[in-house]
C-alpha positions as CSV (number, residue, x, y, z in Angstrom):
1,M,-47.1,116.9,78.8
2,P,-44.6,114.5,77.4
3,I,-45.7,112.5,74.4
4,T,-46.3,108.8,75.3
5,F,-48.1,106.0,73.6
6,K,-50.9,106.3,76.2
7,N,-51.3,110.1,75.5
8,L,-51.4,109.5,71.7
9,H,-54.0,106.7,72.2
10,L,-56.2,108.9,74.4
11,Q,-55.9,111.8,72.0
12,K,-56.8,109.6,69.0
13,F,-59.8,108.2,71.0
14,Q,-61.0,111.7,72.0
15,N,-60.8,112.9,68.3
16,Q,-62.9,110.0,66.9
17,T,-66.4,110.6,66.0
18,S,-68.9,108.4,67.8
19,T,-70.7,106.2,65.2
20,M,-72.6,103.4,66.8
21,Y,-72.8,100.2,64.9
22,W,-73.9,96.8,66.0
23,T,-73.2,93.3,64.6
24,L,-74.6,90.0,65.8
25,E,-71.2,89.2,67.3
26,L,-71.0,92.5,69.2
27,A,-74.5,92.3,70.5
28,S,-74.0,88.7,71.7
29,Y,-71.7,90.1,74.4
30,L,-74.8,91.6,76.0
31,S,-76.9,88.5,75.7
32,D,-76.3,87.5,79.3
33,A,-76.4,91.0,80.7
34,P,-78.4,91.6,83.9
35,W,-81.6,92.8,82.2
36,P,-83.3,95.2,82.9
37,A,-80.3,97.5,83.2
38,T,-79.2,101.2,82.8
39,K,-76.7,102.4,80.3
40,D,-74.0,102.6,83.1
41,E,-74.8,99.1,84.3
42,L,-74.4,97.8,80.8
43,I,-71.1,99.6,80.3
44,D,-69.9,98.2,83.6
45,Y,-71.0,94.7,82.7
46,S,-69.3,94.9,79.3
47,I,-66.0,96.0,80.9
48,R,-66.1,93.3,83.6
49,T,-66.8,90.5,81.1
50,G,-64.1,91.5,78.7
51,A,-66.3,92.6,75.8
52,P,-64.6,94.2,72.8
53,L,-63.9,98.0,73.0
54,E,-66.5,98.5,70.3
55,V,-69.3,97.3,72.6
56,V,-68.3,99.7,75.3
57,E,-68.0,102.6,72.8
58,N,-71.4,101.8,71.3
59,L,-73.0,101.9,74.8
60,Q,-71.2,105.1,75.7
61,S,-72.4,106.8,72.5
62,M,-76.1,106.0,73.2
63,E,-78.2,109.0,74.2
64,E,-79.7,108.5,77.6
65,E,-82.5,110.3,79.3
66,G,-81.9,110.4,83.0
67,G,-81.2,106.8,84.0
68,E,-83.3,105.2,81.4
69,I,-83.7,101.4,82.0
70,Y,-83.4,99.1,79.0
71,E,-85.4,95.8,79.2
72,S,-83.5,93.9,76.5
73,I,-81.0,94.2,73.7
74,E,-83.9,94.9,71.3
75,E,-84.3,98.3,72.9
76,I,-80.6,99.1,72.2
77,W,-80.4,97.4,68.7
78,P,-83.9,97.0,67.3
79,D,-82.6,94.8,64.5
80,Y,-81.3,92.2,66.9
81,P,-82.6,88.8,65.5
82,T,-85.2,87.0,67.6
83,E,-86.5,83.5,67.4
84,E,-89.3,84.8,65.2
85,D,-86.7,85.8,62.6
86,Y,-85.6,82.2,62.0
87,L,-87.7,80.3,59.5
88,W,-88.1,76.9,61.1
89,N,-90.9,75.0,62.8
90,E,-89.8,73.7,66.2
91,D,-92.5,71.0,66.0
92,E,-90.6,69.4,63.1
93,Y,-87.5,68.8,65.2
């Protein structure tokens, strides 16, 4: 096979180890996802909405047990901040 940029990129991608990491910015790309959703549905959603490659890679590296359905981002990233994590009283505003 001739060496092309695409072939080198694919080879580099295949040789990388899958280390899943989430940041608030990356997880925010899934905030409007159609919950509940399967891993494949979330990957499809991420690709269709133009999420960064890291989001797709993180979803692909998740271990899935036969079409498991995720109810929210908290099931994927347990450290995702919720409203309870913010220290303000809504009654004051």
